[in-house]
C-alpha positions in Angstrom: 198.8 190.0 64.7 196.7 192.6 62.8 194.9 193.2 66.1 198.1 194.5 67.7 198.8 196.8 64.8 195.2 198.1 64.9 195.6 198.6 68.7 198.8 200.7 68.2 197.0 202.9 65.6 194.1 203.3 68.1 196.6 204.5 70.7 198.1 206.9 68.2 194.6 208.4 67.6 194.0 208.7 71.3 197.4 210.5 71.7 196.3 212.9 69.0 192.9 213.5 70.6 194.6 214.5 73.9 197.2 216.7 72.2 200.3 214.6 72.8 201.7 215.2 69.3 205.2 213.8 70.0 203.7 210.6 71.1 201.5 210.6 68.0 204.7 210.7 65.8 206.3 207.8 67.7 203.1 205.7 67.7 202.4 206.3 64.0 205.9 205.2 63.0 205.7 202.1 65.2 202.3 201.3 63.6 203.7 201.7 60.1 206.8 199.5 61.0 204.6 196.8 62.6 202.2 196.8 59.6 205.2 196.4 57.2 206.7 193.6 59.4 203.4 191.7 59.4 203.0 192.1 55.6 206.5 191.0 54.9 206.6 188.0 57.3 203.1 186.6 56.8 202.7 183.3 55.0 201.0 183.9 51.7 197.8 181.9 51.3 197.2 181.5 55.1 196.3 185.1 55.9 197.9 186.2 59.2 200.1 183.2 59.9 203.5 184.7 60.5 206.8 183.2 59.6 209.3 185.4 61.4 213.0 185.4 60.1 215.2 183.0 62.1 218.8 182.6 62.8 220.8 179.4 61.9 220.0 177.9 65.3 216.3 178.5 64.7 215.8 181.4 67.1 213.6 184.3 66.0 216.0 187.1 65.0 215.5 190.9 65.3 214.6 192.6 62.0 216.3 195.9 61.5 214.6 199.0 60.1 216.7 199.0 56.9 215.5 195.5 56.1 211.8 196.5 56.4 212.6 199.6 54.3 214.2 197.5 51.6 211.5 194.9 51.6 208.7 197.5 51.2 210.7 199.4 48.6 211.1 196.2 46.6 207.4 195.4 46.8 206.4 199.0 45.8 208.9 199.1 42.9 207.9 195.6 41.7 211.3 194.0 41.9 211.6 190.3 42.7 214.8 190.7 44.9 214.9 189.2 48.3 214.9 191.8 51.0 216.6 189.5 53.5 220.3 190.2 54.1 222.1 187.5 56.1 
């Protein structure tokens, strides 16, 4: 999964090199969100093994931006609260 995040960052740098600055903004935000998602959903102790959030019927659910934002904010502030809102 980290390969995909790195690839998105590489695309952002390519967009910067060719002067597509609007695309750089979009790609940098997407890269930051993907990195946060990977960090918040990886299984601790196993590196990059992801455990994506699931619905009650065991389907992978979509994670909204505010959930990523709250999760990262909790990590940076050092609180132990769960960032998942059901």
